[in-house]
N, C-alpha and C positions, 0 to 999 in steps of 0.2 A: 623646620620646614616639616620633619616626623610627624610632630603634632598635627599638622594641618591636613598633612598628604601622607598618611601610612603606609600608602600601597606604591610609593615610589620608594625603587631600590637605590640606596646610597653606596658608593666607593670613593675610593678614593686614588688618584692617579697622577702621579707627576706634580704634588704640588697642588694640585685640584681636587674638588670636591665636584663627585656628578651623580645626578640623581637621574634617574630612567624608570619610564612607566607609561601605561596606557592612559592617555588625558581626550576628553572628550568636552570641547567648549559649550555642550548644550543637550539635555536629553534628547533633541533627536537630529544629533550632529553624529558625523561619522565618530569612528573612534580612531587615534593616532598613536603611535608609539614616539614619545619624546624625550629628550633628553637635554638637562641644562647642565652646565659645567661653569666653575667659578674659580677663578685662581683671584686671589686676595689684591686687590687694587684695580684689577681689571672688569669690563664689562663683564656679565654672564653672558655665554655662547647657548644659542639656543637651535638644537636642532630636531628636524622631525624625520624621525629615522623611516618610517612606514608610514600611512603607504607613499607611494610615489606621489608628490602633486600634480597634477596636472595642469596646462596652461586652458586660462578662457580660451573660447574661440575666437581666432584673429592675432592671437596674441603669442610672444615668440620667448617672453621672460616673465617668473615670477615677480610681485611688486613687492615691496619693503622687505628686500633680504639683502645682504652683503654677498661678497663675491661668492661664496661658497652654497647659494642658494638655499635651498629647503635644507641645509646643513649649518646654516647660520642667520636665521631671520630677525628681522629688527620689527622690534616691539614698542621701543621707546625712544624719544629725542634724546640728545645727550643729556642733557640739563635732567631730564626726567628722572635719572636715578644716579647714586652714588653710592660708594662702598658701604655708609653707614644705613642703606637701604636695604629692610628685609627682602630678601627674594621672595619670601611666601605672602609677602602681602601686595610686592608689585609685580614683579616677573611672571607669578603663576596665574595673576589676573589676566595679566595684558597677553599671555601667551592665548587663553580662551577668546581674548577678543579678536587677535591677529587672525586666530582659526575660522572665527567667524565671519570676518571680513574674507579672508580668502574663499569660503564655502560661497560667499555671494558674488564674489568676484570671479571666481570658476564658473559660474551659470549666468553671470550678467556682463561680465569684461567690463563692470565698473567696480573701482575699488572705494569702498563707503566709508574707510576710516579717513581720519586727519593725520597730519603728520608730513613729514618728509622723505623721500626714499632717501637711504641711507649714502648716496653719490652725491647727494645734491650738496653744493657749498653749505648752504645752512644747517647742514646736520655734519657737516667736519668738525672734528674739535679731535685734538689730542686722546686718545683713549682713557677712559678713568681708571 
């Protein structure tokens, strides 16, 4: 991770490795403070620490997030990531993609990404 994303600070907390830093999905996008935390054998947890994500007009919740909302966004289907996957090559580009979809959704109310919502039965699988 450090060689690809040297601006992300790394810490170790309670058996997890945590990367934190500014992230922007596209040169014209806002800057987000993100945090990616990973414990061996579990899926990475991705949080958008700031800014507070805003709902699209007429919407009452964020799409493609787990129960903790912007503190646990969903960037992949369960079968798309395994513990042998490199976070720098998978999760990090998927965060950019999720944020681009979020920015379009926030303006239009339409989520342009594929996939399933984490609560959908097709998305459920025991955590990797």
